[in-house]
C-alpha positions, 0 to 999 in steps of 0.5 A: 191717065189710063187706069191701069188693068188688073192682070193677075190670074184669076183664083180658081175654086178648088174642084173637089175630086173625093168619090162618093162614099157613105156619109162621114166617109171618104174614100181616100181617108179609108185607102190612108187609114188602111196603109197606116202600118199598125201592128197591134192591128195586124196580130189581132188580124192574123190571130182571127185569120187563123181561126178562120182557117182552122174553122174551115179545115174542121168543117170540111173535115167533118162532112161525112165520109165518102168512099168510091169502088169501080169495076172495069168492064171492056165492050167487044164484038169479037169477030167484026173487029179481028176482020177490020171493019173499020166501023165497029169501034165508033158502033161500040163507043155509041152503044157504051153510052147506052148501057151506061144509061141503062145502069139507072134504069129498072133494068139494072137496078133491080137484079144489082140490087138483089145482088147487092142484097140493098135496098134499090134506094141506095144502089141508084143513090150510089151510083156514078157510070163512067165511060171514057173517051178513047177507050172501050171500056165501061166504068161502073163506079158506086160511092157510099159512106161504107168501104165495103157497100162501096164494093159491093153495089159497084161489083152487083152493077157490073154484073148485072150490066153483064148479064143484061147485055148478054141476054140482050145479044142472045135475044138476036139469034146471032152467031156468038162470034158475032154478039156484043159483050160487056164482060167484066175484066176488073172486078170493084175493090175495096173502095177508096176514100174521096171525100173528105180529103185533108188536101181539099180542107187545107185549100179551104183553110188557107183561103178561109185564113187569108180572107178572115185575116183581110177582112179583120185588118180593113175593119180594125184600121177604120175603126182605130182611125175612126176613134183617133179622129174624134 
């Protein structure tokens, strides 16, 4: 009599699909521990998040105040512009970059510091000159810890730059109507506060608060689960 073969399916060994994790901890266990809602841990995490957010807000607002002022200057070459020379605007735009670069040199800083009656190092550190695209303007911009100082430096820089360009063009011997001018069309106003701003502090506070709450909740949840499994 033939022996009946065992046709029952083979028992497969279970496959451990757990992702490698630190010794004694598995990621599925950690994930499940986090998902088990604990009202006490949630409230504690919210409290920690509020403290972190407030700390972030206060830290930003404690930074020293910075004020900004700017004059507005216009670069011009009267005769070529009125005669419709198409290349004059391109040339003037290129020259704006040259004059803005000069703001940070002794050619402008020395007379500007003299006009402002301030140390040249302070005048140099305040400079943030701009020349906006699609315009023929130059903005001598200054930042300082005092609104009056920012205004004084911006105005002194504009006047020094205006005088430099006038002297440079006079040395060419060109007819005045053919000379390039860079003149102040709007004097520097009293500096306005640009930092720290409450809106920026609120953004930092919200980010710090959310991060603090998330980290605190995860840590508290894992700690609670570990204590239950002892």
